C-alpha positions as CSV (number, residue, x, y, z in Angstrom):
1,M,0.0,0.0,0.0
2,R,1.2,3.5,-0.8
3,A,0.3,6.1,1.7
4,E,0.9,9.7,2.4
5,S,2.4,11.1,5.5
6,G,2.4,14.8,6.7
7,G,5.7,15.3,4.7
8,G,4.7,13.4,1.6
9,P,4.8,9.8,0.4
10,L,6.1,7.3,2.9
11,M,9.4,5.7,1.9
12,R,9.3,1.9,1.4
13,E,11.9,0.2,3.5
14,V,13.1,-3.4,2.9
15,V,14.7,-5.3,5.7
16,L,17.3,-7.7,4.3
17,D,19.4,-10.5,5.8
18,T,21.8,-13.0,4.2
19,E,23.3,-16.3,5.3
20,T,26.7,-17.1,3.9
21,T,29.3,-19.9,3.7
22,G,31.9,-17.8,5.4
23,L,32.9,-14.3,6.4
24,D,34.6,-12.8,3.2
25,P,33.4,-12.9,-0.4
26,R,37.0,-12.3,-1.6
27,D,37.9,-15.7,-0.1
28,G,35.2,-17.3,-2.3
29,H,32.5,-17.4,0.3
30,R,29.0,-17.3,-1.1
31,I,25.5,-16.4,-0.2
32,V,23.4,-19.5,0.6
33,E,20.2,-17.8,1.7
34,I,18.7,-14.3,1.4
35,A,15.5,-12.9,2.9
36,C,13.7,-9.6,2.5
37,I,10.7,-8.3,4.2
38,E,8.9,-5.0,3.7
39,R,8.7,-2.8,6.7
40,Q,5.1,-2.0,7.1
41,P,3.9,1.6,7.5
42,P,1.9,2.5,10.7
43,F,-1.8,1.7,10.8
44,A,-2.7,5.4,10.5
45,A,-0.8,5.7,7.2
46,V,-2.8,2.9,5.5
47,L,-6.2,3.4,7.2
48,D,-7.9,5.4,4.4
49,E,-6.8,3.0,1.8
50,L,-7.9,0.0,4.0
51,Q,-11.4,1.5,4.5
52,E,-11.8,2.3,0.9
53,F,-10.8,-1.2,0.0
54,I,-13.3,-2.8,2.4
55,G,-16.1,-0.3,1.6
56,G,-19.3,-1.6,3.1
57,D,-18.8,-5.2,2.0
58,P,-19.1,-8.1,4.4
59,L,-15.8,-9.4,5.8
60,V,-14.8,-13.1,6.1
61,I,-12.7,-13.4,9.3
62,H,-11.5,-16.3,11.4
63,N,-12.3,-15.5,15.0
64,A,-13.9,-12.2,14.0
65,E,-14.3,-10.8,17.5
66,F,-10.5,-10.9,18.0
67,D,-9.6,-9.1,14.8
68,L,-12.4,-6.6,14.9
69,A,-11.5,-5.8,18.5
70,F,-8.0,-4.9,17.5
71,L,-9.1,-3.0,14.3
72,N,-11.7,-1.0,16.2
73,A,-9.2,-0.2,19.0
74,E,-6.8,1.2,16.4
75,L,-9.7,3.2,14.9
76,A,-10.7,4.6,18.3
77,R,-7.1,5.7,18.9
78,L,-7.3,7.7,15.7
79,Q,-10.8,9.0,16.7
80,R,-12.4,7.2,13.7
81,E,-15.6,5.3,13.6
82,P,-15.5,1.5,14.2
83,I,-15.9,-1.0,11.4
84,T,-19.6,-1.7,11.0
85,S,-19.8,-3.8,7.9
86,G,-21.2,-7.2,8.4
87,Y,-18.9,-10.2,8.8
88,V,-18.8,-13.9,8.5
89,D,-16.9,-15.6,11.4
90,T,-15.4,-18.8,10.0
91,L,-14.5,-19.9,13.5
92,A,-18.2,-19.9,14.5
93,M,-19.1,-21.6,11.2
94,A,-16.5,-24.4,11.9
95,R,-17.7,-24.8,15.5
96,R,-21.3,-25.2,14.3
97,R,-20.4,-27.7,11.6
98,F,-17.8,-29.7,13.6
99,P,-18.8,-29.3,17.3
100,G,-16.1,-30.4,19.7
101,S,-13.4,-30.6,17.0
102,P,-10.4,-28.3,16.8
103,S,-11.3,-25.2,14.8
104,S,-8.0,-23.3,14.4
105,L,-7.1,-22.2,10.9
106,D,-4.3,-24.9,10.9
107,A,-6.8,-27.6,12.1
108,L,-9.3,-26.7,9.4
109,C,-6.6,-26.7,6.7
110,R,-5.6,-30.2,7.7
111,R,-9.3,-31.3,7.8
112,F,-9.9,-30.0,4.3
113,A,-6.5,-31.1,3.0
114,I,-5.4,-27.6,2.2
115,D,-1.7,-27.3,1.6
116,L,0.1,-25.7,4.6
117,S,3.6,-26.2,3.3
118,G,4.1,-22.5,2.4
119,R,3.1,-21.4,5.9
120,V,6.2,-21.5,8.1
121,E,4.9,-18.9,10.5
122,H,1.8,-16.8,10.8
123,G,1.5,-14.0,8.3
124,A,-1.6,-12.0,7.4
125,V,-1.2,-12.5,3.6
126,I,-0.6,-16.2,3.8
127,D,-3.4,-16.7,6.4
128,C,-5.9,-14.8,4.2
129,G,-5.2,-17.1,1.3
130,L,-5.7,-20.2,3.6
131,L,-8.8,-18.7,5.1
132,A,-10.3,-18.1,1.6
133,A,-9.8,-21.9,0.9
134,V,-11.2,-22.9,4.3
135,Y,-14.2,-20.6,3.8
136,L,-15.0,-22.2,0.5
137,E,-14.9,-25.6,2.1
138,L,-17.1,-24.5,4.9
139,L,-19.7,-23.3,2.4
140,G,-19.8,-26.8,0.9
141,G,-16.5,-27.4,-0.9
142,R,-14.9,-26.8,-4.1
143,Q,-16.9,-27.9,-7.1
144,P,-14.9,-27.6,-10.3
145,G,-16.9,-26.4,-13.2
146,L,-19.7,-25.1,-11.2
147,D,-20.0,-21.4,-10.6
148,F,-23.2,-20.7,-8.8
149,A,-23.8,-17.5,-6.9
150,L,-24.1,-17.9,-3.2
151,P,-27.5,-17.4,-1.7
152,A,-27.8,-14.1,0.1
153,T,-28.6,-15.8,3.4
154,L,-25.2,-17.5,3.4
155,A,-23.3,-14.4,2.5
156,L,-24.9,-12.4,5.3
157,D,-24.6,-14.9,8.2
158,V,-23.0,-12.1,10.0
159,A,-22.8,-11.8,13.8
160,R,-22.8,-14.2,16.6
161,V,-26.2,-14.2,18.4
162,A,-25.9,-14.0,22.2
163,R,-27.8,-16.6,24.0
164,A,-28.5,-17.4,27.7
165,P,-26.0,-19.8,29.3
166,R,-27.3,-23.4,29.2
167,P,-27.3,-25.2,32.6
168,H,-25.2,-28.4,32.7
169,A,-27.4,-30.2,35.2
170,P,-31.0,-31.3,34.4
171,S,-33.9,-29.4,35.8
172,E,-35.8,-31.1,38.6
173,E,-38.6,-32.1,36.2
174,E,-36.0,-33.6,33.8
175,F,-34.4,-35.5,36.6
176,I,-37.7,-37.0,37.8
177,A,-38.7,-37.9,34.2
178,H,-35.3,-39.6,33.7
179,L,-35.7,-41.7,36.9
180,A,-39.2,-42.7,35.8
181,M,-37.9,-43.7,32.4
182,L,-35.1,-45.8,34.0
183,K,-37.7,-47.7,36.0
184,T,-39.3,-48.9,32.8
185,I,-36.2,-50.7,31.6
186,S,-36.1,-54.4,32.5
187,E,-32.7,-55.9,33.1
188,P,-30.6,-52.8,32.6
189,L,-27.0,-53.4,31.5
190,W,-25.5,-51.2,34.2
191,L,-26.9,-53.6,36.9
192,A,-25.8,-56.8,35.1
193,K,-23.2,-58.9,36.8
194,V,-20.2,-59.9,34.7
């Protein structure tokens, strides 16, 4: 992203490191590995471009509450309005579809046989690509040759609905009904002698 600062365009900086076979290139030592990363501009410098890119479109986010909390905290620091576009939380989708199973992005990639070999560590760009593939699988999977539009109801499955906590113990009425049902069973297995 190119962004403007108070004094003009921000300069792009590239952080570079090499690994070599020795200490002196004049002695024939060579580079065996080189890595470069772009130093990212501060959030404030890319905010307008980010908001323009998102527009009012729904976002697909894994663990949306986490990411939106950070984004909205940054926006608040800059005295800007929070993100209010709808979102699809793929973590919530995965938990509904596979209750009790691991729902991390890595676990879902393994479940759907999505290649993780290029992901040595967490990175936003890599994770977005993986999330796009996971989201497609959560919607029903890849179907080569078919290009149907998604129903609006799927695309707008936006926010987690708050619900009252569920008790873990049965109510008194449920307990009494359970005991009555148990009395109707002749020769229960749990009382059998082995």
